[in-house]
Structures are given as C-alpha cells and as structure tokens.
C-alpha positions as CSV (number, residue, x, y, z in Angstrom):
1,X,-22.1,10.1,-4.5
2,X,-25.5,8.5,-4.9
3,X,-25.4,4.9,-3.9
4,X,-27.9,2.5,-5.5
5,X,-29.5,-0.5,-4.0
6,X,-32.7,-0.5,-5.7
7,X,-36.2,-2.7,-4.3
8,X,-37.3,-5.0,-7.2
9,X,-32.9,-6.0,-7.6
10,X,-31.3,-8.4,-5.3
11,X,-29.1,-7.2,-2.1
12,X,-25.0,-6.9,-2.6
13,X,-23.5,-10.1,-2.0
14,X,-20.4,-8.4,-0.4
15,X,-19.8,-4.8,-0.1
16,X,-20.5,-2.4,-3.6
17,X,-24.0,-1.2,-4.4
18,X,-25.7,-1.7,-8.2
19,X,-25.0,1.3,-9.6
20,X,-22.9,4.8,-8.0
21,X,-24.2,8.3,-9.6
22,X,-22.3,11.4,-9.6
23,X,-23.4,14.2,-10.7
24,X,-21.5,17.7,-11.6
25,X,-17.2,17.9,-12.9
26,X,-15.3,15.4,-11.3
27,X,-11.5,14.6,-11.7
28,X,-11.7,10.8,-12.6
29,X,-8.7,8.2,-12.4
30,X,-8.9,5.3,-13.9
31,X,-6.5,3.1,-12.2
32,X,-4.9,-0.2,-14.3
33,X,-4.7,-3.0,-13.2
34,X,-3.2,-3.9,-9.9
35,X,-1.3,-6.6,-8.8
36,X,0.5,-8.1,-6.1
37,X,3.8,-6.5,-6.7
38,X,5.8,-5.3,-3.4
39,X,7.3,-2.5,-4.4
40,X,11.4,-3.8,-5.3
41,X,8.9,-6.4,-7.7
42,X,9.0,-9.2,-5.6
43,X,6.3,-11.0,-6.4
44,X,3.5,-11.9,-2.7
45,X,3.4,-15.6,-1.5
46,X,-0.3,-16.3,-1.3
47,X,-3.5,-14.6,-1.9
48,X,-3.3,-12.9,1.4
49,X,-0.4,-11.3,1.2
50,X,-1.1,-10.5,-2.8
51,X,-4.7,-8.8,-1.5
52,X,-3.1,-6.5,0.7
53,X,0.0,-5.6,-1.3
54,X,-3.0,-5.2,-4.4
55,X,-4.9,-2.6,-1.5
56,X,-2.1,-1.1,-0.8
57,X,-0.7,0.2,-4.2
58,X,-4.4,1.3,-4.4
59,X,-3.9,2.9,-1.9
60,X,-0.7,4.5,-3.3
61,X,-1.9,5.2,-6.5
62,X,-4.7,7.6,-4.9
63,X,-3.3,9.2,-2.6
64,X,-0.8,9.9,-5.6
65,X,-3.6,11.7,-7.3
66,X,-4.7,13.3,-3.9
67,X,-7.4,10.8,-3.5
68,X,-7.9,7.7,-1.2
69,X,-10.0,4.7,-1.4
70,X,-13.5,6.6,-0.2
71,X,-12.9,8.3,-4.1
72,X,-13.6,5.2,-6.0
73,X,-16.8,4.8,-8.0
74,X,-16.3,1.5,-9.9
75,X,-13.5,-1.8,-9.3
76,X,-12.9,-4.9,-10.8
77,X,-11.9,-7.5,-8.9
78,X,-10.0,-10.9,-10.4
79,X,-9.0,-13.9,-9.5
80,X,-7.7,-16.6,-10.8
81,X,-9.3,-19.5,-8.5
82,X,-12.6,-19.5,-6.7
83,X,-11.1,-20.9,-4.0
84,X,-9.1,-17.6,-3.2
85,X,-12.2,-15.5,-2.8
86,X,-13.2,-15.9,0.6
87,X,-9.7,-14.3,1.8
88,X,-9.8,-12.0,-1.2
89,X,-12.6,-10.9,0.0
90,X,-12.2,-10.1,3.4
91,X,-8.9,-8.0,2.5
92,X,-11.3,-6.2,0.3
93,X,-14.2,-5.3,2.9
94,X,-11.3,-4.2,5.5
95,X,-10.1,-2.7,2.5
96,X,-13.2,-0.1,1.9
97,X,-14.2,0.2,5.6
98,X,-17.1,0.7,5.0
99,X,-17.3,2.2,1.2
100,X,-19.1,0.9,-1.6
101,X,-18.7,1.2,-5.2
102,X,-19.8,-0.5,-8.3
103,X,-18.3,-3.9,-8.5
104,X,-17.7,-7.2,-10.7
105,X,-15.6,-10.1,-9.8
106,X,-15.0,-12.3,-12.4
107,X,-13.1,-15.3,-12.3
108,X,-10.0,-16.1,-14.6
109,X,-7.9,-18.4,-16.7
110,X,-5.5,-16.6,-15.4
111,X,-3.2,-12.7,-15.5
112,X,0.0,-11.6,-17.1
113,X,2.4,-13.7,-15.0
114,X,1.3,-17.5,-13.7
115,X,1.9,-16.1,-10.1
116,X,-0.3,-13.3,-9.7
117,X,-3.3,-15.0,-8.3
118,X,-5.2,-11.4,-8.3
119,X,-5.7,-7.8,-9.8
120,X,-7.9,-5.3,-9.6
121,X,-8.3,-2.1,-11.8
122,X,-11.0,0.3,-10.5
123,X,-12.0,4.3,-11.3
124,X,-12.0,7.0,-9.3
125,X,-13.7,10.3,-9.0
126,X,-13.3,13.6,-6.8
127,X,-15.9,17.1,-7.5
128,X,-13.9,19.9,-9.4
C-alpha cells in the first residue's frame, strides 16, 4: 500500500490518508456497515460502547477473512450526532493504532434503527 497526503492539500484532520494505492493483484473484502450491536443482539448503551462494538465487529469480519485492521484501505464512518464525534474519533484512533486508510466522516439523519448512533463500512485488501 502507498499512502498519499500530497503538498498543496490540507493535511488530514485525523488518522487517515487522502489516498491509498494498491499495486498488483489483491483479495478485496467489502465490509457492510457495522453497527454497535453485541453478538447477542443487544445494542450498546451510548456512543462509547457502540463505537467499541463496531470496531470489535470489524475486527471479527476481517479475522474471518484472514485479515486485520492494517488491511483496511478505505472506510466510511456515519454518525447521527456531531456531539458524538470526539468519543467516536478517539475510539477509532485507538482501533486504527496509527494505520491511515482513506476515510470519510458523514453526519446522517438516522441509521437502520433509531437506537443506533454509529455505523462504519470498509474495504480491506490483501496481496495474493
């Protein structure tokens, strides 16, 4: 992977890159939007618990594909409330551990269920 944060473009505002390049053949995993729901179907209480559940779910999807967080090349984070951004971003920073995929943050009017506060979808790649 090559990460692009070129001069002439304002630097990233968080842990992400403006562009990510892959060369050669890769396996791709397209991760559906993961939400703050525990394996037993319980929705997490508050943004912190939901964000941690989202990242746990992402790790499990990647693990099932034989990949990990460093394989993420692009992600979209959706939040329903701007006030949730500091907590969600702090947990994201912790989960990414310095990895910088291309990324977009969106504020939306709502998610699939009214109790959901955050959703993240992603694309991961691994050389073949």
